[in-house]
PyMOL Python script that loads the backbone (N, CA, C, O; Angstrom):
from pymol import cmd

cmd.read_pdbstr("""\
ATOM      1  N   UNK A   1       8.546  -5.012  10.102  1.00  0.00           N
ATOM      2  CA  UNK A   1       9.254  -3.945   9.435  1.00  0.00           C
ATOM      3  C   UNK A   1       8.265  -2.857   9.039  1.00  0.00           C
ATOM      4  O   UNK A   1       7.105  -3.141   8.741  1.00  0.00           O
ATOM      5  N   UNK A   2       8.721  -1.630   9.037  1.00  0.00           N
ATOM      6  CA  UNK A   2       7.894  -0.481   8.648  1.00  0.00           C
ATOM      7  C   UNK A   2       8.391   0.060   7.310  1.00  0.00           C
ATOM      8  O   UNK A   2       9.591   0.246   7.109  1.00  0.00           O
ATOM      9  N   UNK A   3       7.448   0.309   6.396  1.00  0.00           N
ATOM     10  CA  UNK A   3       7.757   0.849   5.070  1.00  0.00           C
ATOM     11  C   UNK A   3       7.053   2.188   4.912  1.00  0.00           C
ATOM     12  O   UNK A   3       5.830   2.259   5.029  1.00  0.00           O
ATOM     13  N   UNK A   4       7.800   3.241   4.652  1.00  0.00           N
ATOM     14  CA  UNK A   4       7.219   4.555   4.384  1.00  0.00           C
ATOM     15  C   UNK A   4       7.091   4.712   2.877  1.00  0.00           C
ATOM     16  O   UNK A   4       8.089   4.719   2.156  1.00  0.00           O
ATOM     17  N   UNK A   5       5.851   4.840   2.407  1.00  0.00           N
ATOM     18  CA  UNK A   5       5.593   4.936   0.967  1.00  0.00           C
ATOM     19  C   UNK A   5       4.630   6.078   0.694  1.00  0.00           C
ATOM     20  O   UNK A   5       3.804   6.431   1.536  1.00  0.00           O
ATOM     21  N   UNK A   6       4.753   6.653  -0.506  1.00  0.00           N
ATOM     22  CA  UNK A   6       3.842   7.732  -0.869  1.00  0.00           C
ATOM     23  C   UNK A   6       2.616   7.147  -1.560  1.00  0.00           C
ATOM     24  O   UNK A   6       2.660   6.075  -2.164  1.00  0.00           O
ATOM     25  N   UNK A   7       1.515   7.900  -1.445  1.00  0.00           N
ATOM     26  CA  UNK A   7       0.257   7.483  -2.053  1.00  0.00           C
ATOM     27  C   UNK A   7      -0.468   8.742  -2.529  1.00  0.00           C
ATOM     28  O   UNK A   7      -0.542   9.733  -1.802  1.00  0.00           O
ATOM     29  N   UNK A   8      -0.996   8.698  -3.741  1.00  0.00           N
ATOM     30  CA  UNK A   8      -1.734   9.843  -4.285  1.00  0.00           C
ATOM     31  C   UNK A   8      -2.983  10.110  -3.450  1.00  0.00           C
ATOM     32  O   UNK A   8      -3.560   9.199  -2.855  1.00  0.00           O
ATOM     33  N   UNK A   9      -3.383  11.378  -3.420  1.00  0.00           N
ATOM     34  CA  UNK A   9      -4.515  11.822  -2.590  1.00  0.00           C
ATOM     35  C   UNK A   9      -5.791  11.021  -2.816  1.00  0.00           C
ATOM     36  O   UNK A   9      -6.455  10.642  -1.851  1.00  0.00           O
ATOM     37  N   UNK A  10      -6.144  10.756  -4.071  1.00  0.00           N
ATOM     38  CA  UNK A  10      -7.394  10.043  -4.329  1.00  0.00           C
ATOM     39  C   UNK A  10      -7.383   8.658  -3.704  1.00  0.00           C
ATOM     40  O   UNK A  10      -8.404   8.212  -3.179  1.00  0.00           O
ATOM     41  N   UNK A  11      -6.249   7.970  -3.751  1.00  0.00           N
ATOM     42  CA  UNK A  11      -6.159   6.633  -3.165  1.00  0.00           C
ATOM     43  C   UNK A  11      -6.042   6.708  -1.646  1.00  0.00           C
ATOM     44  O   UNK A  11      -6.568   5.854  -0.932  1.00  0.00           O
ATOM     45  N   UNK A  12      -5.350   7.732  -1.162  1.00  0.00           N
ATOM     46  CA  UNK A  12      -5.242   7.964   0.276  1.00  0.00           C
ATOM     47  C   UNK A  12      -6.634   8.135   0.877  1.00  0.00           C
ATOM     48  O   UNK A  12      -6.958   7.530   1.899  1.00  0.00           O
ATOM     49  N   UNK A  13      -7.451   8.966   0.232  1.00  0.00           N
ATOM     50  CA  UNK A  13      -8.811   9.207   0.722  1.00  0.00           C
ATOM     51  C   UNK A  13      -9.661   7.944   0.684  1.00  0.00           C
ATOM     52  O   UNK A  13     -10.492   7.734   1.568  1.00  0.00           O
ATOM     53  N   UNK A  14      -9.465   7.101  -0.323  1.00  0.00           N
ATOM     54  CA  UNK A  14     -10.191   5.827  -0.396  1.00  0.00           C
ATOM     55  C   UNK A  14      -9.784   4.890   0.743  1.00  0.00           C
ATOM     56  O   UNK A  14     -10.620   4.160   1.276  1.00  0.00           O
ATOM     57  N   UNK A  15      -8.513   4.911   1.113  1.00  0.00           N
ATOM     58  CA  UNK A  15      -8.035   4.106   2.253  1.00  0.00           C
ATOM     59  C   UNK A  15      -8.676   4.635   3.540  1.00  0.00           C
ATOM     60  O   UNK A  15      -9.201   3.859   4.338  1.00  0.00           O
ATOM     61  N   UNK A  16      -8.631   5.948   3.737  1.00  0.00           N
ATOM     62  CA  UNK A  16      -9.192   6.568   4.947  1.00  0.00           C
ATOM     63  C   UNK A  16     -10.688   6.264   5.084  1.00  0.00           C
ATOM     64  O   UNK A  16     -11.164   5.960   6.178  1.00  0.00           O
ATOM     65  N   UNK A  17     -11.420   6.346   3.981  1.00  0.00           N
ATOM     66  CA  UNK A  17     -12.870   6.128   4.021  1.00  0.00           C
ATOM     67  C   UNK A  17     -13.237   4.652   4.182  1.00  0.00           C
ATOM     68  O   UNK A  17     -14.380   4.330   4.506  1.00  0.00           O
ATOM     69  N   UNK A  18     -12.285   3.768   3.961  1.00  0.00           N
ATOM     70  CA  UNK A  18     -12.561   2.333   4.065  1.00  0.00           C
ATOM     71  C   UNK A  18     -13.013   1.701   2.765  1.00  0.00           C
ATOM     72  O   UNK A  18     -13.272   0.498   2.717  1.00  0.00           O
ATOM     73  N   UNK A  19     -13.112   2.503   1.699  1.00  0.00           N
ATOM     74  CA  UNK A  19     -13.517   1.963   0.400  1.00  0.00           C
ATOM     75  C   UNK A  19     -12.434   1.080  -0.219  1.00  0.00           C
ATOM     76  O   UNK A  19     -12.729   0.202  -1.030  1.00  0.00           O
ATOM     77  N   UNK A  20     -11.199   1.313   0.164  1.00  0.00           N
ATOM     78  CA  UNK A  20     -10.067   0.583  -0.408  1.00  0.00           C
ATOM     79  C   UNK A  20      -9.269  -0.050   0.723  1.00  0.00           C
ATOM     80  O   UNK A  20      -8.911   0.619   1.693  1.00  0.00           O
ATOM     81  N   UNK A  21      -8.994  -1.345   0.592  1.00  0.00           N
ATOM     82  CA  UNK A  21      -8.224  -2.042   1.622  1.00  0.00           C
ATOM     83  C   UNK A  21      -7.082  -2.864   1.017  1.00  0.00           C
ATOM     84  O   UNK A  21      -6.732  -3.934   1.515  1.00  0.00           O
ATOM     85  N   UNK A  22      -6.517  -2.336  -0.061  1.00  0.00           N
ATOM     86  CA  UNK A  22      -5.404  -3.009  -0.726  1.00  0.00           C
ATOM     87  C   UNK A  22      -4.519  -1.976  -1.406  1.00  0.00           C
ATOM     88  O   UNK A  22      -4.922  -0.831  -1.609  1.00  0.00           O
ATOM     89  N   UNK A  23      -3.329  -2.391  -1.748  1.00  0.00           N
ATOM     90  CA  UNK A  23      -2.403  -1.577  -2.529  1.00  0.00           C
ATOM     91  C   UNK A  23      -1.739  -2.482  -3.548  1.00  0.00           C
ATOM     92  O   UNK A  23      -1.420  -3.632  -3.246  1.00  0.00           O
ATOM     93  N   UNK A  24      -1.530  -1.977  -4.743  1.00  0.00           N
ATOM     94  CA  UNK A  24      -0.746  -2.680  -5.759  1.00  0.00           C
ATOM     95  C   UNK A  24       0.592  -1.958  -5.811  1.00  0.00           C
ATOM     96  O   UNK A  24       0.651  -0.752  -6.047  1.00  0.00           O
ATOM     97  N   UNK A  25       1.653  -2.702  -5.590  1.00  0.00           N
ATOM     98  CA  UNK A  25       2.982  -2.098  -5.473  1.00  0.00           C
ATOM     99  C   UNK A  25       4.024  -2.942  -6.189  1.00  0.00           C
ATOM    100  O   UNK A  25       3.882  -4.157  -6.325  1.00  0.00           O
ATOM    101  N   UNK A  26       5.071  -2.269  -6.643  1.00  0.00           N
ATOM    102  CA  UNK A  26       6.258  -2.973  -7.084  1.00  0.00           C
ATOM    103  C   UNK A  26       6.881  -3.567  -5.824  1.00  0.00           C
ATOM    104  O   UNK A  26       7.043  -2.874  -4.819  1.00  0.00           O
ATOM    105  N   UNK A  27       7.224  -4.830  -5.881  1.00  0.00           N
ATOM    106  CA  UNK A  27       7.752  -5.486  -4.680  1.00  0.00           C
ATOM    107  C   UNK A  27       9.268  -5.289  -4.605  1.00  0.00           C
ATOM    108  O   UNK A  27      10.043  -6.243  -4.687  1.00  0.00           O
ATOM    109  N   UNK A  28       9.662  -4.035  -4.449  1.00  0.00           N
ATOM    110  CA  UNK A  28      11.081  -3.704  -4.357  1.00  0.00           C
ATOM    111  C   UNK A  28      11.522  -3.513  -2.903  1.00  0.00           C
ATOM    112  O   UNK A  28      12.645  -3.083  -2.638  1.00  0.00           O
ATOM    113  N   UNK A  29      10.626  -3.836  -1.966  1.00  0.00           N
ATOM    114  CA  UNK A  29      10.932  -3.659  -0.544  1.00  0.00           C
ATOM    115  C   UNK A  29      10.832  -4.967   0.236  1.00  0.00           C
ATOM    116  O   UNK A  29      10.936  -4.966   1.463  1.00  0.00           O
ATOM    117  N   UNK A  30      10.631  -6.080  -0.465  1.00  0.00           N
ATOM    118  CA  UNK A  30      10.515  -7.393   0.169  1.00  0.00           C
ATOM    119  C   UNK A  30       9.436  -7.381   1.256  1.00  0.00           C
ATOM    120  O   UNK A  30       9.699  -7.708   2.413  1.00  0.00           O
ATOM    121  N   UNK A  31       8.227  -7.000   0.865  1.00  0.00           N
ATOM    122  CA  UNK A  31       7.095  -6.933   1.779  1.00  0.00           C
ATOM    123  C   UNK A  31       6.782  -8.303   2.369  1.00  0.00           C
ATOM    124  O   UNK A  31       6.953  -9.328   1.709  1.00  0.00           O
ATOM    125  N   UNK A  32       6.320  -8.310   3.623  1.00  0.00           N
ATOM    126  CA  UNK A  32       5.911  -9.538   4.307  1.00  0.00           C
ATOM    127  C   UNK A  32       4.614  -9.283   5.064  1.00  0.00           C
ATOM    128  O   UNK A  32       4.341  -8.162   5.492  1.00  0.00           O
ATOM    129  N   UNK A  33       3.819 -10.336   5.223  1.00  0.00           N
ATOM    130  CA  UNK A  33       2.635 -10.248   6.068  1.00  0.00           C
ATOM    131  C   UNK A  33       3.089  -9.832   7.462  1.00  0.00           C
ATOM    132  O   UNK A  33       4.057 -10.368   8.003  1.00  0.00           O
ATOM    133  N   UNK A  34       2.376  -8.871   8.028  1.00  0.00           N
ATOM    134  CA  UNK A  34       2.719  -8.349   9.354  1.00  0.00           C
ATOM    135  C   UNK A  34       3.491  -7.039   9.302  1.00  0.00           C
ATOM    136  O   UNK A  34       3.552  -6.320  10.300  1.00  0.00           O
ATOM    137  N   UNK A  35       4.082  -6.720   8.155  1.00  0.00           N
ATOM    138  CA  UNK A  35       4.781  -5.434   8.009  1.00  0.00           C
ATOM    139  C   UNK A  35       3.770  -4.290   8.088  1.00  0.00           C
ATOM    140  O   UNK A  35       2.581  -4.472   7.828  1.00  0.00           O
ATOM    141  N   UNK A  36       4.267  -3.113   8.449  1.00  0.00           N
ATOM    142  CA  UNK A  36       3.439  -1.917   8.546  1.00  0.00           C
ATOM    143  C   UNK A  36       3.769  -0.984   7.383  1.00  0.00           C
ATOM    144  O   UNK A  36       4.933  -0.706   7.096  1.00  0.00           O
ATOM    145  N   UNK A  37       2.712  -0.507   6.721  1.00  0.00           N
ATOM    146  CA  UNK A  37       2.868   0.515   5.683  1.00  0.00           C
ATOM    147  C   UNK A  37       2.502   1.864   6.286  1.00  0.00           C
ATOM    148  O   UNK A  37       1.416   2.031   6.841  1.00  0.00           O
ATOM    149  N   UNK A  38       3.399   2.807   6.174  1.00  0.00           N
ATOM    150  CA  UNK A  38       3.120   4.193   6.538  1.00  0.00           C
ATOM    151  C   UNK A  38       2.818   4.878   5.213  1.00  0.00           C
ATOM    152  O   UNK A  38       3.733   5.246   4.477  1.00  0.00           O
ATOM    153  N   UNK A  39       1.541   5.048   4.912  1.00  0.00           N
ATOM    154  CA  UNK A  39       1.103   5.631   3.651  1.00  0.00           C
ATOM    155  C   UNK A  39       1.045   7.141   3.813  1.00  0.00           C
ATOM    156  O   UNK A  39       0.228   7.663   4.572  1.00  0.00           O
ATOM    157  N   UNK A  40       1.919   7.840   3.092  1.00  0.00           N
ATOM    158  CA  UNK A  40       2.036   9.289   3.200  1.00  0.00           C
ATOM    159  C   UNK A  40       1.392   9.939   1.976  1.00  0.00           C
ATOM    160  O   UNK A  40       1.783   9.675   0.839  1.00  0.00           O
ATOM    161  N   UNK A  41       0.411  10.782   2.225  1.00  0.00           N
ATOM    162  CA  UNK A  41      -0.318  11.421   1.134  1.00  0.00           C
ATOM    163  C   UNK A  41       0.604  12.323   0.310  1.00  0.00           C
ATOM    164  O   UNK A  41       1.400  13.091   0.850  1.00  0.00           O
ATOM    165  N   UNK A  42       0.471  12.205  -1.009  1.00  0.00           N
ATOM    166  CA  UNK A  42       1.285  12.943  -1.973  1.00  0.00           C
ATOM    167  C   UNK A  42       0.329  13.621  -2.937  1.00  0.00           C
ATOM    168  O   UNK A  42      -0.465  12.952  -3.597  1.00  0.00           O
ATOM    169  N   UNK A  43       0.399  14.957  -3.026  1.00  0.00           N
ATOM    170  CA  UNK A  43      -0.544  15.708  -3.852  1.00  0.00           C
ATOM    171  C   UNK A  43       0.183  16.827  -4.582  1.00  0.00           C
ATOM    172  O   UNK A  43       0.960  17.566  -3.976  1.00  0.00           O
ATOM    173  N   UNK A  44      -0.063  16.953  -5.871  1.00  0.00           N
ATOM    174  CA  UNK A  44       0.553  17.999  -6.695  1.00  0.00           C
ATOM    175  C   UNK A  44       2.073  18.037  -6.556  1.00  0.00           C
ATOM    176  O   UNK A  44       2.667  19.112  -6.480  1.00  0.00           O
ATOM    177  N   UNK A  45       2.695  16.865  -6.523  1.00  0.00           N
ATOM    178  CA  UNK A  45       4.152  16.776  -6.479  1.00  0.00           C
ATOM    179  C   UNK A  45       4.778  17.017  -5.123  1.00  0.00           C
ATOM    180  O   UNK A  45       6.001  17.106  -5.015  1.00  0.00           O
ATOM    181  N   UNK A  46       3.958  17.125  -4.079  1.00  0.00           N
ATOM    182  CA  UNK A  46       4.498  17.371  -2.737  1.00  0.00           C
ATOM    183  C   UNK A  46       3.793  16.499  -1.706  1.00  0.00           C
ATOM    184  O   UNK A  46       2.631  16.124  -1.863  1.00  0.00           O
ATOM    185  N   UNK A  47       4.533  16.192  -0.649  1.00  0.00           N
ATOM    186  CA  UNK A  47       3.926  15.476   0.464  1.00  0.00           C
ATOM    187  C   UNK A  47       3.044  16.431   1.255  1.00  0.00           C
ATOM    188  O   UNK A  47       3.409  17.583   1.489  1.00  0.00           O
ATOM    189  N   UNK A  48       1.877  15.936   1.664  1.00  0.00           N
ATOM    190  CA  UNK A  48       1.065  16.694   2.611  1.00  0.00           C
ATOM    191  C   UNK A  48       1.517  16.222   4.002  1.00  0.00           C
ATOM    192  O   UNK A  48       2.441  15.416   4.104  1.00  0.00           O
ATOM    193  N   UNK A  49       0.904  16.694   5.027  1.00  0.00           N
ATOM    194  CA  UNK A  49       1.253  16.233   6.375  1.00  0.00           C
ATOM    195  C   UNK A  49       0.408  15.035   6.791  1.00  0.00           C
ATOM    196  O   UNK A  49       0.517  14.563   7.922  1.00  0.00           O
ATOM    197  N   UNK A  50      -0.433  14.540   5.884  1.00  0.00           N
ATOM    198  CA  UNK A  50      -1.339  13.437   6.199  1.00  0.00           C
ATOM    199  C   UNK A  50      -0.685  12.085   5.961  1.00  0.00           C
ATOM    200  O   UNK A  50       0.038  11.887   4.985  1.00  0.00           O
ATOM    201  N   UNK A  51      -0.950  11.174   6.860  1.00  0.00           N
ATOM    202  CA  UNK A  51      -0.473   9.800   6.700  1.00  0.00           C
ATOM    203  C   UNK A  51      -1.425   8.865   7.430  1.00  0.00           C
ATOM    204  O   UNK A  51      -2.201   9.284   8.289  1.00  0.00           O
ATOM    205  N   UNK A  52      -1.350   7.600   7.071  1.00  0.00           N
ATOM    206  CA  UNK A  52      -2.132   6.568   7.743  1.00  0.00           C
ATOM    207  C   UNK A  52      -1.279   5.308   7.797  1.00  0.00           C
ATOM    208  O   UNK A  52      -0.502   5.030   6.883  1.00  0.00           O
ATOM    209  N   UNK A  53      -1.429   4.559   8.864  1.00  0.00           N
ATOM    210  CA  UNK A  53      -0.704   3.299   9.004  1.00  0.00           C
ATOM    211  C   UNK A  53      -1.658   2.134   8.748  1.00  0.00           C
ATOM    212  O   UNK A  53      -2.794   2.131   9.221  1.00  0.00           O
ATOM    213  N   UNK A  54      -1.185   1.161   8.002  1.00  0.00           N
ATOM    214  CA  UNK A  54      -1.940  -0.067   7.754  1.00  0.00           C
ATOM    215  C   UNK A  54      -0.986  -1.262   7.857  1.00  0.00           C
ATOM    216  O   UNK A  54       0.200  -1.170   7.539  1.00  0.00           O
ATOM    217  N   UNK A  55      -1.538  -2.363   8.303  1.00  0.00           N
ATOM    218  CA  UNK A  55      -0.774  -3.613   8.434  1.00  0.00           C
ATOM    219  C   UNK A  55      -1.021  -4.477   7.206  1.00  0.00           C
ATOM    220  O   UNK A  55      -2.148  -4.563   6.716  1.00  0.00           O
ATOM    221  N   UNK A  56       0.027  -5.112   6.712  1.00  0.00           N
ATOM    222  CA  UNK A  56      -0.124  -6.033   5.572  1.00  0.00           C
ATOM    223  C   UNK A  56      -0.678  -7.353   6.115  1.00  0.00           C
ATOM    224  O   UNK A  56      -0.034  -8.039   6.909  1.00  0.00           O
ATOM    225  N   UNK A  57      -1.893  -7.687   5.662  1.00  0.00           N
ATOM    226  CA  UNK A  57      -2.568  -8.895   6.125  1.00  0.00           C
ATOM    227  C   UNK A  57      -2.462 -10.036   5.113  1.00  0.00           C
ATOM    228  O   UNK A  57      -2.620 -11.205   5.466  1.00  0.00           O
ATOM    229  N   UNK A  58      -2.192  -9.687   3.851  1.00  0.00           N
ATOM    230  CA  UNK A  58      -2.159 -10.687   2.787  1.00  0.00           C
ATOM    231  C   UNK A  58      -1.307 -10.148   1.648  1.00  0.00           C
ATOM    232  O   UNK A  58      -1.287  -8.945   1.390  1.00  0.00           O
ATOM    233  N   UNK A  59      -0.607 -11.047   0.971  1.00  0.00           N
ATOM    234  CA  UNK A  59       0.183 -10.649  -0.204  1.00  0.00           C
ATOM    235  C   UNK A  59      -0.086 -11.627  -1.344  1.00  0.00           C
ATOM    236  O   UNK A  59       0.004 -12.843  -1.176  1.00  0.00           O
ATOM    237  N   UNK A  60      -0.416 -11.070  -2.501  1.00  0.00           N
ATOM    238  CA  UNK A  60      -0.501 -11.865  -3.735  1.00  0.00           C
ATOM    239  C   UNK A  60       0.650 -11.416  -4.621  1.00  0.00           C
ATOM    240  O   UNK A  60       0.701 -10.260  -5.044  1.00  0.00           O
ATOM    241  N   UNK A  61       1.568 -12.320  -4.901  1.00  0.00           N
ATOM    242  CA  UNK A  61       2.736 -12.007  -5.720  1.00  0.00           C
ATOM    243  C   UNK A  61       2.405 -12.213  -7.194  1.00  0.00           C
ATOM    244  O   UNK A  61       1.872 -13.251  -7.584  1.00  0.00           O
ATOM    245  N   UNK A  62       2.726 -11.213  -8.002  1.00  0.00           N
ATOM    246  CA  UNK A  62       2.499 -11.312  -9.437  1.00  0.00           C
ATOM    247  C   UNK A  62       3.425 -12.330 -10.073  1.00  0.00           C
ATOM    248  O   UNK A  62       4.598 -12.439  -9.718  1.00  0.00           O
ATOM    249  N   UNK A  63       2.869 -13.076 -11.029  1.00  0.00           N
ATOM    250  CA  UNK A  63       3.672 -14.056 -11.757  1.00  0.00           C
ATOM    251  C   UNK A  63       3.409 -13.982 -13.254  1.00  0.00           C
ATOM    252  O   UNK A  63       3.724 -14.907 -14.003  1.00  0.00           O
ATOM    253  N   UNK A  64       2.823 -12.856 -13.677  1.00  0.00           N
ATOM    254  CA  UNK A  64       2.519 -12.683 -15.089  1.00  0.00           C
ATOM    255  C   UNK A  64       1.122 -13.136 -15.459  1.00  0.00           C
ATOM    256  O   UNK A  64       0.688 -12.930 -16.593  1.00  0.00           O
ATOM    257  N   UNK A  65       0.408 -13.748 -14.526  1.00  0.00           N
ATOM    258  CA  UNK A  65      -0.964 -14.185 -14.772  1.00  0.00           C
ATOM    259  C   UNK A  65      -1.942 -13.176 -14.178  1.00  0.00           C
ATOM    260  O   UNK A  65      -1.605 -12.425 -13.262  1.00  0.00           O
ATOM    261  N   UNK A  66      -3.142 -13.176 -14.712  1.00  0.00           N
ATOM    262  CA  UNK A  66      -4.235 -12.354 -14.194  1.00  0.00           C
ATOM    263  C   UNK A  66      -3.913 -10.862 -14.213  1.00  0.00           C
ATOM    264  O   UNK A  66      -4.444 -10.102 -13.404  1.00  0.00           O
ATOM    265  N   UNK A  67      -3.051 -10.441 -15.130  1.00  0.00           N
ATOM    266  CA  UNK A  67      -2.761  -9.025 -15.312  1.00  0.00           C
ATOM    267  C   UNK A  67      -1.777  -8.422 -14.333  1.00  0.00           C
ATOM    268  O   UNK A  67      -1.559  -7.211 -14.354  1.00  0.00           O
ATOM    269  N   UNK A  68      -1.176  -9.232 -13.476  1.00  0.00           N
ATOM    270  CA  UNK A  68      -0.218  -8.708 -12.506  1.00  0.00           C
ATOM    271  C   UNK A  68       1.177  -9.217 -12.871  1.00  0.00           C
ATOM    272  O   UNK A  68       1.473 -10.409 -12.781  1.00  0.00           O
ATOM    273  N   UNK A  69       2.018  -8.276 -13.285  1.00  0.00           N
ATOM    274  CA  UNK A  69       3.355  -8.618 -13.739  1.00  0.00           C
ATOM    275  C   UNK A  69       4.218  -9.195 -12.619  1.00  0.00           C
ATOM    276  O   UNK A  69       4.023  -8.903 -11.439  1.00  0.00           O
ATOM    277  N   UNK A  70       5.160 -10.006 -13.021  1.00  0.00           N
ATOM    278  CA  UNK A  70       6.148 -10.506 -12.078  1.00  0.00           C
ATOM    279  C   UNK A  70       6.905  -9.308 -11.495  1.00  0.00           C
ATOM    280  O   UNK A  70       7.241  -8.370 -12.219  1.00  0.00           O
ATOM    281  N   UNK A  71       7.166  -9.343 -10.203  1.00  0.00           N
ATOM    282  CA  UNK A  71       7.849  -8.246  -9.539  1.00  0.00           C
ATOM    283  C   UNK A  71       6.907  -7.250  -8.874  1.00  0.00           C
ATOM    284  O   UNK A  71       7.348  -6.339  -8.173  1.00  0.00           O
ATOM    285  N   UNK A  72       5.600  -7.430  -9.098  1.00  0.00           N
ATOM    286  CA  UNK A  72       4.584  -6.596  -8.457  1.00  0.00           C
ATOM    287  C   UNK A  72       3.762  -7.453  -7.498  1.00  0.00           C
ATOM    288  O   UNK A  72       3.778  -8.681  -7.582  1.00  0.00           O
ATOM    289  N   UNK A  73       3.048  -6.800  -6.590  1.00  0.00           N
ATOM    290  CA  UNK A  73       2.224  -7.547  -5.649  1.00  0.00           C
ATOM    291  C   UNK A  73       0.982  -6.745  -5.274  1.00  0.00           C
ATOM    292  O   UNK A  73       0.948  -5.520  -5.384  1.00  0.00           O
ATOM    293  N   UNK A  74      -0.029  -7.473  -4.831  1.00  0.00           N
ATOM    294  CA  UNK A  74      -1.221  -6.869  -4.253  1.00  0.00           C
ATOM    295  C   UNK A  74      -1.113  -7.090  -2.754  1.00  0.00           C
ATOM    296  O   UNK A  74      -0.976  -8.224  -2.295  1.00  0.00           O
ATOM    297  N   UNK A  75      -1.175  -6.003  -1.991  1.00  0.00           N
ATOM    298  CA  UNK A  75      -1.078  -6.072  -0.540  1.00  0.00           C
ATOM    299  C   UNK A  75      -2.462  -5.874   0.047  1.00  0.00           C
ATOM    300  O   UNK A  75      -3.056  -4.808  -0.112  1.00  0.00           O
ATOM    301  N   UNK A  76      -2.983  -6.891   0.727  1.00  0.00           N
ATOM    302  CA  UNK A  76      -4.237  -6.765   1.462  1.00  0.00           C
ATOM    303  C   UNK A  76      -3.939  -6.065   2.781  1.00  0.00           C
ATOM    304  O   UNK A  76      -3.047  -6.487   3.517  1.00  0.00           O
ATOM    305  N   UNK A  77      -4.676  -4.999   3.085  1.00  0.00           N
ATOM    306  CA  UNK A  77      -4.372  -4.170   4.245  1.00  0.00           C
ATOM    307  C   UNK A  77      -5.451  -4.264   5.314  1.00  0.00           C
ATOM    308  O   UNK A  77      -6.633  -4.422   5.007  1.00  0.00           O
ATOM    309  N   UNK A  78      -5.038  -4.165   6.560  1.00  0.00           N
ATOM    310  CA  UNK A  78      -5.960  -4.075   7.685  1.00  0.00           C
ATOM    311  C   UNK A  78      -5.537  -2.923   8.568  1.00  0.00           C
ATOM    312  O   UNK A  78      -4.394  -2.471   8.512  1.00  0.00           O
ATOM    313  N   UNK A  79      -6.470  -2.445   9.389  1.00  0.00           N
ATOM    314  CA  UNK A  79      -6.146  -1.357  10.310  1.00  0.00           C
ATOM    315  C   UNK A  79      -5.167  -1.864  11.360  1.00  0.00           C
ATOM    316  O   UNK A  79      -5.217  -3.026  11.761  1.00  0.00           O
ATOM    317  N   UNK A  80      -4.286  -0.989  11.796  1.00  0.00           N
ATOM    318  CA  UNK A  80      -3.356  -1.318  12.856  1.00  0.00           C
ATOM    319  C   UNK A  80      -4.070  -1.254  14.194  1.00  0.00           C
ATOM    320  O   UNK A  80      -4.922  -0.394  14.418  1.00  0.00           O
ATOM    321  N   UNK A  81      -3.722  -2.153  15.061  1.00  0.00           N
ATOM    322  CA  UNK A  81      -4.355  -2.184  16.390  1.00  0.00           C
ATOM    323  C   UNK A  81      -3.712  -1.202  17.322  1.00  0.00           C
ATOM    324  O   UNK A  81      -4.117  -1.093  18.479  1.00  0.00           O
TER     325      UNK A  81
END
""", "prot")
cmd.dss("prot")
cmd.show_as("cartoon", "prot")
cmd.util.cbc("prot")
cmd.orient("prot")
């Protein structure tokens, strides 16, 4: 499945540079390993024309422990082939 989501410029740039390979998201889209995230850059209240695709390689579901609330998840991302 493909998910189109917005991402702030600072985090978008960290993904592009390779410094960041995860996303913390509300799990309101029923994410699964193997799904594709279409991360669309969002700056000053508007979408830019920039986007990047990443594959979900790992999911940690929040359960109220370790600072991650239930209903949220950490998505480990890898480059799409």
